[in-house]
PyMOL Python script that loads the backbone (N, CA, C, O; Angstrom):
from pymol import cmd

cmd.read_pdbstr("""\
ATOM      1  N   MET A   1       0.820  -1.192   0.000  1.00  0.00           N
ATOM      2  CA  MET A   1       0.000   0.000   0.000  1.00  0.00           C
ATOM      3  C   MET A   1       0.866   1.260   0.000  1.00  0.00           C
ATOM      4  O   MET A   1       0.511   2.253  -0.634  1.00  0.00           O
ATOM      5  N   THR A   2       2.004   1.226   0.708  1.00  0.00           N
ATOM      6  CA  THR A   2       2.859   2.414   0.787  1.00  0.00           C
ATOM      7  C   THR A   2       3.406   2.788  -0.578  1.00  0.00           C
ATOM      8  O   THR A   2       3.398   3.964  -0.942  1.00  0.00           O
ATOM      9  N   ARG A   3       3.886   1.804  -1.349  1.00  0.00           N
ATOM     10  CA  ARG A   3       4.430   2.104  -2.682  1.00  0.00           C
ATOM     11  C   ARG A   3       3.360   2.721  -3.579  1.00  0.00           C
ATOM     12  O   ARG A   3       3.629   3.667  -4.319  1.00  0.00           O
ATOM     13  N   LYS A   4       2.141   2.176  -3.507  1.00  0.00           N
ATOM     14  CA  LYS A   4       1.042   2.706  -4.320  1.00  0.00           C
ATOM     15  C   LYS A   4       0.741   4.151  -3.932  1.00  0.00           C
ATOM     16  O   LYS A   4       0.612   5.013  -4.802  1.00  0.00           O
ATOM     17  N   ASN A   5       0.630   4.417  -2.638  1.00  0.00           N
ATOM     18  CA  ASN A   5       0.317   5.772  -2.179  1.00  0.00           C
ATOM     19  C   ASN A   5       1.442   6.752  -2.465  1.00  0.00           C
ATOM     20  O   ASN A   5       1.183   7.922  -2.749  1.00  0.00           O
ATOM     21  N   ALA A   6       2.693   6.291  -2.394  1.00  0.00           N
ATOM     22  CA  ALA A   6       3.837   7.166  -2.638  1.00  0.00           C
ATOM     23  C   ALA A   6       4.059   7.399  -4.123  1.00  0.00           C
ATOM     24  O   ALA A   6       4.751   8.342  -4.508  1.00  0.00           O
ATOM     25  N   GLY A   7       3.478   6.546  -4.960  1.00  0.00           N
ATOM     26  CA  GLY A   7       3.672   6.670  -6.398  1.00  0.00           C
ATOM     27  C   GLY A   7       5.075   6.302  -6.831  1.00  0.00           C
ATOM     28  O   GLY A   7       5.578   6.820  -7.828  1.00  0.00           O
ATOM     29  N   SER A   8       5.722   5.393  -6.073  1.00  0.00           N
ATOM     30  CA  SER A   8       7.097   5.006  -6.382  1.00  0.00           C
ATOM     31  C   SER A   8       7.346   3.568  -5.957  1.00  0.00           C
ATOM     32  O   SER A   8       6.974   3.164  -4.856  1.00  0.00           O
ATOM     33  N   GLU A   9       7.973   2.805  -6.831  1.00  0.00           N
ATOM     34  CA  GLU A   9       8.392   1.442  -6.489  1.00  0.00           C
ATOM     35  C   GLU A   9       9.715   1.455  -5.731  1.00  0.00           C
ATOM     36  O   GLU A   9      10.189   0.403  -5.302  1.00  0.00           O
ATOM     37  N   ASP A  10      10.322   2.638  -5.561  1.00  0.00           N
ATOM     38  CA  ASP A  10      11.618   2.750  -4.888  1.00  0.00           C
ATOM     39  C   ASP A  10      11.498   2.889  -3.371  1.00  0.00           C
ATOM     40  O   ASP A  10      12.497   3.136  -2.695  1.00  0.00           O
ATOM     41  N   VAL A  11      10.297   2.735  -2.831  1.00  0.00           N
ATOM     42  CA  VAL A  11      10.113   2.755  -1.379  1.00  0.00           C
ATOM     43  C   VAL A  11      10.560   1.397  -0.842  1.00  0.00           C
ATOM     44  O   VAL A  11      10.087   0.357  -1.301  1.00  0.00           O
ATOM     45  N   ASN A  12      11.469   1.409   0.126  1.00  0.00           N
ATOM     46  CA  ASN A  12      11.917   0.172   0.761  1.00  0.00           C
ATOM     47  C   ASN A  12      11.206   0.027   2.095  1.00  0.00           C
ATOM     48  O   ASN A  12      11.231   0.937   2.923  1.00  0.00           O
ATOM     49  N   SER A  13      10.574  -1.120   2.301  1.00  0.00           N
ATOM     50  CA  SER A  13       9.865  -1.396   3.546  1.00  0.00           C
ATOM     51  C   SER A  13      10.653  -2.415   4.348  1.00  0.00           C
ATOM     52  O   SER A  13      11.179  -3.385   3.800  1.00  0.00           O
ATOM     53  N   TYR A  14      10.729  -2.186   5.646  1.00  0.00           N
ATOM     54  CA  TYR A  14      11.484  -3.058   6.537  1.00  0.00           C
ATOM     55  C   TYR A  14      10.587  -3.546   7.658  1.00  0.00           C
ATOM     56  O   TYR A  14       9.763  -2.796   8.182  1.00  0.00           O
ATOM     57  N   MET A  15      10.756  -4.820   8.024  1.00  0.00           N
ATOM     58  CA  MET A  15      10.117  -5.353   9.221  1.00  0.00           C
ATOM     59  C   MET A  15      11.206  -5.463  10.272  1.00  0.00           C
ATOM     60  O   MET A  15      12.235  -6.096  10.036  1.00  0.00           O
ATOM     61  N   LEU A  16      10.990  -4.855  11.427  1.00  0.00           N
ATOM     62  CA  LEU A  16      11.965  -4.878  12.508  1.00  0.00           C
ATOM     63  C   LEU A  16      11.501  -5.861  13.571  1.00  0.00           C
ATOM     64  O   LEU A  16      10.372  -5.785  14.054  1.00  0.00           O
ATOM     65  N   THR A  17      12.381  -6.780  13.927  1.00  0.00           N
ATOM     66  CA  THR A  17      12.080  -7.742  14.984  1.00  0.00           C
ATOM     67  C   THR A  17      12.977  -7.453  16.177  1.00  0.00           C
ATOM     68  O   THR A  17      14.103  -6.981  16.020  1.00  0.00           O
ATOM     69  N   THR A  18      12.475  -7.735  17.351  1.00  0.00           N
ATOM     70  CA  THR A  18      13.174  -7.409  18.586  1.00  0.00           C
ATOM     71  C   THR A  18      14.339  -8.350  18.834  1.00  0.00           C
ATOM     72  O   THR A  18      14.193  -9.569  18.756  1.00  0.00           O
ATOM     73  N   VAL A  19      15.506  -7.771  19.135  1.00  0.00           N
ATOM     74  CA  VAL A  19      16.680  -8.531  19.551  1.00  0.00           C
ATOM     75  C   VAL A  19      16.787  -8.465  21.072  1.00  0.00           C
ATOM     76  O   VAL A  19      17.076  -9.469  21.722  1.00  0.00           O
ATOM     77  N   VAL A  20      16.553  -7.283  21.636  1.00  0.00           N
ATOM     78  CA  VAL A  20      16.575  -7.070  23.083  1.00  0.00           C
ATOM     79  C   VAL A  20      15.252  -6.425  23.475  1.00  0.00           C
ATOM     80  O   VAL A  20      14.850  -5.430  22.872  1.00  0.00           O
ATOM     81  N   GLY A  21      14.586  -6.962  24.453  1.00  0.00           N
ATOM     82  CA  GLY A  21      13.311  -6.416  24.910  1.00  0.00           C
ATOM     83  C   GLY A  21      12.188  -7.405  24.667  1.00  0.00           C
ATOM     84  O   GLY A  21      12.424  -8.607  24.547  1.00  0.00           O
ATOM     85  N   ASP A  22      10.986  -6.906  24.595  1.00  0.00           N
ATOM     86  CA  ASP A  22       9.790  -7.731  24.416  1.00  0.00           C
ATOM     87  C   ASP A  22       9.788  -8.334  23.018  1.00  0.00           C
ATOM     88  O   ASP A  22       9.521  -7.633  22.041  1.00  0.00           O
ATOM     89  N   GLN A  23      10.079  -9.613  22.913  1.00  0.00           N
ATOM     90  CA  GLN A  23      10.211 -10.262  21.609  1.00  0.00           C
ATOM     91  C   GLN A  23       8.879 -10.656  20.990  1.00  0.00           C
ATOM     92  O   GLN A  23       8.856 -11.301  19.941  1.00  0.00           O
ATOM     93  N   THR A  24       7.774 -10.284  21.614  1.00  0.00           N
ATOM     94  CA  THR A  24       6.464 -10.544  21.017  1.00  0.00           C
ATOM     95  C   THR A  24       6.022  -9.379  20.135  1.00  0.00           C
ATOM     96  O   THR A  24       4.940  -9.428  19.551  1.00  0.00           O
ATOM     97  N   ARG A  25       6.834  -8.344  20.030  1.00  0.00           N
ATOM     98  CA  ARG A  25       6.480  -7.141  19.270  1.00  0.00           C
ATOM     99  C   ARG A  25       7.364  -7.002  18.029  1.00  0.00           C
ATOM    100  O   ARG A  25       8.468  -7.543  17.976  1.00  0.00           O
ATOM    101  N   PHE A  26       6.861  -6.271  17.038  1.00  0.00           N
ATOM    102  CA  PHE A  26       7.617  -5.973  15.832  1.00  0.00           C
ATOM    103  C   PHE A  26       7.194  -4.602  15.322  1.00  0.00           C
ATOM    104  O   PHE A  26       6.195  -4.042  15.773  1.00  0.00           O
ATOM    105  N   LEU A  27       7.958  -4.071  14.386  1.00  0.00           N
ATOM    106  CA  LEU A  27       7.672  -2.766  13.786  1.00  0.00           C
ATOM    107  C   LEU A  27       7.820  -2.851  12.276  1.00  0.00           C
ATOM    108  O   LEU A  27       8.453  -3.769  11.756  1.00  0.00           O
ATOM    109  N   PHE A  28       7.244  -1.906  11.589  1.00  0.00           N
ATOM    110  CA  PHE A  28       7.487  -1.698  10.171  1.00  0.00           C
ATOM    111  C   PHE A  28       8.083  -0.305  10.002  1.00  0.00           C
ATOM    112  O   PHE A  28       7.691   0.629  10.702  1.00  0.00           O
ATOM    113  N   ALA A  29       9.026  -0.165   9.079  1.00  0.00           N
ATOM    114  CA  ALA A  29       9.606   1.140   8.751  1.00  0.00           C
ATOM    115  C   ALA A  29       9.751   1.231   7.237  1.00  0.00           C
ATOM    116  O   ALA A  29      10.103   0.251   6.579  1.00  0.00           O
ATOM    117  N   ASP A  30       9.481   2.398   6.695  1.00  0.00           N
ATOM    118  CA  ASP A  30       9.612   2.632   5.260  1.00  0.00           C
ATOM    119  C   ASP A  30      10.682   3.684   5.016  1.00  0.00           C
ATOM    120  O   ASP A  30      10.785   4.664   5.752  1.00  0.00           O
ATOM    121  N   ALA A  31      11.483   3.468   3.967  1.00  0.00           N
ATOM    122  CA  ALA A  31      12.498   4.432   3.534  1.00  0.00           C
ATOM    123  C   ALA A  31      12.102   4.912   2.135  1.00  0.00           C
ATOM    124  O   ALA A  31      11.948   4.111   1.213  1.00  0.00           O
ATOM    125  N   PHE A  32      11.941   6.228   1.993  1.00  0.00           N
ATOM    126  CA  PHE A  32      11.443   6.808   0.753  1.00  0.00           C
ATOM    127  C   PHE A  32      12.593   7.358  -0.088  1.00  0.00           C
ATOM    128  O   PHE A  32      13.599   7.812   0.458  1.00  0.00           O
ATOM    129  N   PRO A  33      12.448   7.321  -1.422  1.00  0.00           N
ATOM    130  CA  PRO A  33      13.522   7.799  -2.294  1.00  0.00           C
ATOM    131  C   PRO A  33      13.669   9.320  -2.310  1.00  0.00           C
ATOM    132  O   PRO A  33      14.740   9.836  -2.630  1.00  0.00           O
ATOM    133  N   ASP A  34      12.594  10.040  -1.966  1.00  0.00           N
ATOM    134  CA  ASP A  34      12.640  11.501  -1.984  1.00  0.00           C
ATOM    135  C   ASP A  34      11.458  12.063  -1.183  1.00  0.00           C
ATOM    136  O   ASP A  34      10.559  11.329  -0.771  1.00  0.00           O
ATOM    137  N   MET A  35      11.485  13.358  -0.979  1.00  0.00           N
ATOM    138  CA  MET A  35      10.436  14.015  -0.192  1.00  0.00           C
ATOM    139  C   MET A  35       9.073  13.955  -0.884  1.00  0.00           C
ATOM    140  O   MET A  35       8.043  13.889  -0.212  1.00  0.00           O
ATOM    141  N   LYS A  36       9.057  13.976  -2.211  1.00  0.00           N
ATOM    142  CA  LYS A  36       7.795  13.925  -2.945  1.00  0.00           C
ATOM    143  C   LYS A  36       7.063  12.611  -2.652  1.00  0.00           C
ATOM    144  O   LYS A  36       5.858  12.612  -2.399  1.00  0.00           O
ATOM    145  N   ALA A  37       7.789  11.502  -2.688  1.00  0.00           N
ATOM    146  CA  ALA A  37       7.184  10.197  -2.403  1.00  0.00           C
ATOM    147  C   ALA A  37       6.731  10.124  -0.949  1.00  0.00           C
ATOM    148  O   ALA A  37       5.652   9.606  -0.658  1.00  0.00           O
ATOM    149  N   TRP A  38       7.553  10.643  -0.031  1.00  0.00           N
ATOM    150  CA  TRP A  38       7.183  10.648   1.387  1.00  0.00           C
ATOM    151  C   TRP A  38       5.919  11.476   1.605  1.00  0.00           C
ATOM    152  O   TRP A  38       5.016  11.055   2.329  1.00  0.00           O
ATOM    153  N   ALA A  39       5.855  12.654   0.980  1.00  0.00           N
ATOM    154  CA  ALA A  39       4.701  13.539   1.144  1.00  0.00           C
ATOM    155  C   ALA A  39       3.429  12.892   0.594  1.00  0.00           C
ATOM    156  O   ALA A  39       2.355  13.039   1.179  1.00  0.00           O
ATOM    157  N   ALA A  40       3.545  12.180  -0.521  1.00  0.00           N
ATOM    158  CA  ALA A  40       2.371  11.506  -1.088  1.00  0.00           C
ATOM    159  C   ALA A  40       1.863  10.423  -0.144  1.00  0.00           C
ATOM    160  O   ALA A  40       0.657  10.299   0.070  1.00  0.00           O
ATOM    161  N   ALA A  41       2.777   9.641   0.420  1.00  0.00           N
ATOM    162  CA  ALA A  41       2.372   8.595   1.365  1.00  0.00           C
ATOM    163  C   ALA A  41       1.803   9.213   2.634  1.00  0.00           C
ATOM    164  O   ALA A  41       0.817   8.720   3.181  1.00  0.00           O
ATOM    165  N   LYS A  42       2.424  10.294   3.102  1.00  0.00           N
ATOM    166  CA  LYS A  42       1.958  10.963   4.324  1.00  0.00           C
ATOM    167  C   LYS A  42       0.553  11.531   4.128  1.00  0.00           C
ATOM    168  O   LYS A  42      -0.281  11.437   5.029  1.00  0.00           O
ATOM    169  N   SER A  43       0.284  12.112   2.975  1.00  0.00           N
ATOM    170  CA  SER A  43      -1.045  12.681   2.736  1.00  0.00           C
ATOM    171  C   SER A  43      -2.108  11.588   2.640  1.00  0.00           C
ATOM    172  O   SER A  43      -3.278  11.841   2.926  1.00  0.00           O
ATOM    173  N   ALA A  44      -1.716  10.376   2.242  1.00  0.00           N
ATOM    174  CA  ALA A  44      -2.672   9.261   2.184  1.00  0.00           C
ATOM    175  C   ALA A  44      -3.151   8.872   3.575  1.00  0.00           C
ATOM    176  O   ALA A  44      -4.219   8.277   3.719  1.00  0.00           O
ATOM    177  N   GLU A  45      -2.367   9.204   4.604  1.00  0.00           N
ATOM    178  CA  GLU A  45      -2.788   8.917   5.979  1.00  0.00           C
ATOM    179  C   GLU A  45      -4.042   9.705   6.350  1.00  0.00           C
ATOM    180  O   GLU A  45      -4.765   9.317   7.268  1.00  0.00           O
ATOM    181  N   ASP A  46      -4.307  10.805   5.649  1.00  0.00           N
ATOM    182  CA  ASP A  46      -5.482  11.630   5.931  1.00  0.00           C
ATOM    183  C   ASP A  46      -6.765  11.061   5.329  1.00  0.00           C
ATOM    184  O   ASP A  46      -7.856  11.557   5.608  1.00  0.00           O
ATOM    185  N   SER A  47      -6.634  10.011   4.498  1.00  0.00           N
ATOM    186  CA  SER A  47      -7.823   9.394   3.915  1.00  0.00           C
ATOM    187  C   SER A  47      -8.547   8.579   4.984  1.00  0.00           C
ATOM    188  O   SER A  47      -7.999   8.326   6.057  1.00  0.00           O
ATOM    189  N   GLU A  48      -9.757   8.177   4.691  1.00  0.00           N
ATOM    190  CA  GLU A  48     -10.531   7.366   5.634  1.00  0.00           C
ATOM    191  C   GLU A  48      -9.819   6.043   5.921  1.00  0.00           C
ATOM    192  O   GLU A  48      -9.747   5.606   7.070  1.00  0.00           O
ATOM    193  N   GLU A  49      -9.294   5.412   4.873  1.00  0.00           N
ATOM    194  CA  GLU A  49      -8.571   4.144   5.040  1.00  0.00           C
ATOM    195  C   GLU A  49      -7.301   4.348   5.864  1.00  0.00           C
ATOM    196  O   GLU A  49      -7.000   3.549   6.751  1.00  0.00           O
ATOM    197  N   GLY A  50      -6.563   5.409   5.575  1.00  0.00           N
ATOM    198  CA  GLY A  50      -5.340   5.704   6.322  1.00  0.00           C
ATOM    199  C   GLY A  50      -5.616   5.994   7.782  1.00  0.00           C
ATOM    200  O   GLY A  50      -4.875   5.546   8.656  1.00  0.00           O
ATOM    201  N   ALA A  51      -6.671   6.735   8.054  1.00  0.00           N
ATOM    202  CA  ALA A  51      -7.038   7.049   9.440  1.00  0.00           C
ATOM    203  C   ALA A  51      -7.417   5.786  10.204  1.00  0.00           C
ATOM    204  O   ALA A  51      -7.095   5.658  11.385  1.00  0.00           O
ATOM    205  N   ALA A  52      -8.097   4.855   9.546  1.00  0.00           N
ATOM    206  CA  ALA A  52      -8.484   3.598  10.197  1.00  0.00           C
ATOM    207  C   ALA A  52      -7.252   2.767  10.541  1.00  0.00           C
ATOM    208  O   ALA A  52      -7.184   2.170  11.615  1.00  0.00           O
ATOM    209  N   ILE A  53      -6.282   2.729   9.637  1.00  0.00           N
ATOM    210  CA  ILE A  53      -5.042   1.985   9.894  1.00  0.00           C
ATOM    211  C   ILE A  53      -4.272   2.628  11.038  1.00  0.00           C
ATOM    212  O   ILE A  53      -3.796   1.929  11.933  1.00  0.00           O
ATOM    213  N   GLU A  54      -4.145   3.948  11.022  1.00  0.00           N
ATOM    214  CA  GLU A  54      -3.444   4.656  12.099  1.00  0.00           C
ATOM    215  C   GLU A  54      -4.127   4.436  13.448  1.00  0.00           C
ATOM    216  O   GLU A  54      -3.452   4.255  14.461  1.00  0.00           O
ATOM    217  N   ALA A  55      -5.450   4.449  13.469  1.00  0.00           N
ATOM    218  CA  ALA A  55      -6.192   4.231  14.714  1.00  0.00           C
ATOM    219  C   ALA A  55      -5.924   2.835  15.263  1.00  0.00           C
ATOM    220  O   ALA A  55      -5.785   2.653  16.473  1.00  0.00           O
ATOM    221  N   MET A  56      -5.853   1.849  14.368  1.00  0.00           N
ATOM    222  CA  MET A  56      -5.566   0.485  14.803  1.00  0.00           C
ATOM    223  C   MET A  56      -4.172   0.403  15.424  1.00  0.00           C
ATOM    224  O   MET A  56      -4.001  -0.195  16.487  1.00  0.00           O
ATOM    225  N   PHE A  57      -3.172   1.002  14.763  1.00  0.00           N
ATOM    226  CA  PHE A  57      -1.812   0.988  15.301  1.00  0.00           C
ATOM    227  C   PHE A  57      -1.737   1.750  16.626  1.00  0.00           C
ATOM    228  O   PHE A  57      -1.069   1.299  17.556  1.00  0.00           O
ATOM    229  N   ASP A  58      -2.410   2.891  16.724  1.00  0.00           N
ATOM    230  CA  ASP A  58      -2.408   3.663  17.973  1.00  0.00           C
ATOM    231  C   ASP A  58      -2.965   2.848  19.133  1.00  0.00           C
ATOM    232  O   ASP A  58      -2.477   2.939  20.259  1.00  0.00           O
ATOM    233  N   GLU A  59      -3.983   2.057  18.847  1.00  0.00           N
ATOM    234  CA  GLU A  59      -4.596   1.234  19.888  1.00  0.00           C
ATOM    235  C   GLU A  59      -3.650   0.128  20.363  1.00  0.00           C
ATOM    236  O   GLU A  59      -3.671  -0.251  21.534  1.00  0.00           O
ATOM    237  N   LEU A  60      -2.823  -0.386  19.454  1.00  0.00           N
ATOM    238  CA  LEU A  60      -1.957  -1.521  19.775  1.00  0.00           C
ATOM    239  C   LEU A  60      -0.588  -1.125  20.306  1.00  0.00           C
ATOM    240  O   LEU A  60       0.052  -1.915  21.001  1.00  0.00           O
ATOM    241  N   MET A  61      -0.125   0.081  19.993  1.00  0.00           N
ATOM    242  CA  MET A  61       1.245   0.467  20.321  1.00  0.00           C
ATOM    243  C   MET A  61       1.394   0.902  21.762  1.00  0.00           C
ATOM    244  O   MET A  61       0.505   1.515  22.352  1.00  0.00           O
ATOM    245  N   GLU A  62       2.546   0.565  22.304  1.00  0.00           N
ATOM    246  CA  GLU A  62       2.950   1.076  23.605  1.00  0.00           C
ATOM    247  C   GLU A  62       4.478   1.082  23.631  1.00  0.00           C
ATOM    248  O   GLU A  62       5.122   0.253  22.987  1.00  0.00           O
ATOM    249  N   CYS A  63       5.033   1.993  24.356  1.00  0.00           N
ATOM    250  CA  CYS A  63       6.486   2.100  24.436  1.00  0.00           C
ATOM    251  C   CYS A  63       6.861   2.336  25.892  1.00  0.00           C
ATOM    252  O   CYS A  63       6.908   3.477  26.353  1.00  0.00           O
ATOM    253  N   THR A  64       7.128   1.254  26.608  1.00  0.00           N
ATOM    254  CA  THR A  64       7.463   1.379  28.020  1.00  0.00           C
ATOM    255  C   THR A  64       8.854   0.851  28.334  1.00  0.00           C
ATOM    256  O   THR A  64       9.319   0.981  29.466  1.00  0.00           O
ATOM    257  N   ASP A  65       9.526   0.259  27.357  1.00  0.00           N
ATOM    258  CA  ASP A  65      10.839  -0.337  27.575  1.00  0.00           C
ATOM    259  C   ASP A  65      11.793   0.046  26.450  1.00  0.00           C
ATOM    260  O   ASP A  65      11.370   0.412  25.354  1.00  0.00           O
ATOM    261  N   ASN A  66      13.084  -0.044  26.743  1.00  0.00           N
ATOM    262  CA  ASN A  66      14.090   0.098  25.699  1.00  0.00           C
ATOM    263  C   ASN A  66      14.130  -1.184  24.885  1.00  0.00           C
ATOM    264  O   ASN A  66      13.916  -2.276  25.411  1.00  0.00           O
ATOM    265  N   ARG A  67      14.409  -1.036  23.589  1.00  0.00           N
ATOM    266  CA  ARG A  67      14.464  -2.211  22.723  1.00  0.00           C
ATOM    267  C   ARG A  67      15.570  -2.036  21.693  1.00  0.00           C
ATOM    268  O   ARG A  67      15.966  -0.915  21.375  1.00  0.00           O
ATOM    269  N   LEU A  68      16.058  -3.146  21.183  1.00  0.00           N
ATOM    270  CA  LEU A  68      17.022  -3.179  20.092  1.00  0.00           C
ATOM    271  C   LEU A  68      16.407  -4.041  19.009  1.00  0.00           C
ATOM    272  O   LEU A  68      15.954  -5.153  19.282  1.00  0.00           O
ATOM    273  N   TYR A  69      16.384  -3.534  17.764  1.00  0.00           N
ATOM    274  CA  TYR A  69      15.720  -4.249  16.684  1.00  0.00           C
ATOM    275  C   TYR A  69      16.697  -4.669  15.601  1.00  0.00           C
ATOM    276  O   TYR A  69      17.739  -4.043  15.404  1.00  0.00           O
ATOM    277  N   ASN A  70      16.346  -5.731  14.907  1.00  0.00           N
ATOM    278  CA  ASN A  70      17.023  -6.191  13.709  1.00  0.00           C
ATOM    279  C   ASN A  70      16.044  -5.949  12.565  1.00  0.00           C
ATOM    280  O   ASN A  70      14.852  -6.212  12.719  1.00  0.00           O
ATOM    281  N   SER A  71      16.517  -5.454  11.421  1.00  0.00           N
ATOM    282  CA  SER A  71      15.591  -5.181  10.322  1.00  0.00           C
ATOM    283  C   SER A  71      15.872  -6.094   9.140  1.00  0.00           C
ATOM    284  O   SER A  71      17.003  -6.524   8.916  1.00  0.00           O
ATOM    285  N   LYS A  72      14.809  -6.380   8.388  1.00  0.00           N
ATOM    286  CA  LYS A  72      14.904  -7.191   7.182  1.00  0.00           C
ATOM    287  C   LYS A  72      14.084  -6.498   6.106  1.00  0.00           C
ATOM    288  O   LYS A  72      12.894  -6.240   6.292  1.00  0.00           O
ATOM    289  N   MET A  73      14.728  -6.194   4.971  1.00  0.00           N
ATOM    290  CA  MET A  73      14.021  -5.521   3.888  1.00  0.00           C
ATOM    291  C   MET A  73      12.979  -6.461   3.305  1.00  0.00           C
ATOM    292  O   MET A  73      13.260  -7.637   3.071  1.00  0.00           O
ATOM    293  N   GLN A  74      11.774  -5.944   3.068  1.00  0.00           N
ATOM    294  CA  GLN A  74      10.665  -6.749   2.540  1.00  0.00           C
ATOM    295  C   GLN A  74      10.552  -6.575   1.050  1.00  0.00           C
ATOM    296  O   GLN A  74       9.677  -7.172   0.423  1.00  0.00           O
TER     297      GLN A  74
END
""", "prot")
cmd.dss("prot")
cmd.show_as("cartoon", "prot")
cmd.util.cbc("prot")
cmd.orient("prot")
């Protein structure tokens, strides 16, 4: 979905898994090729679908401990 919203196939998505800390949690991170692609993806967050996804993540996320992650490009 991020590549489609950014309008670029050059977006790299990473899944981060915990090395130190709560190993039942994971993260996703995206690296954009330029500000234009980042801005397009960011503006998609304002859509109804984007807001629903953000609300789901907000409900699930918590940050109470330090963690160290390992990333794998998807």
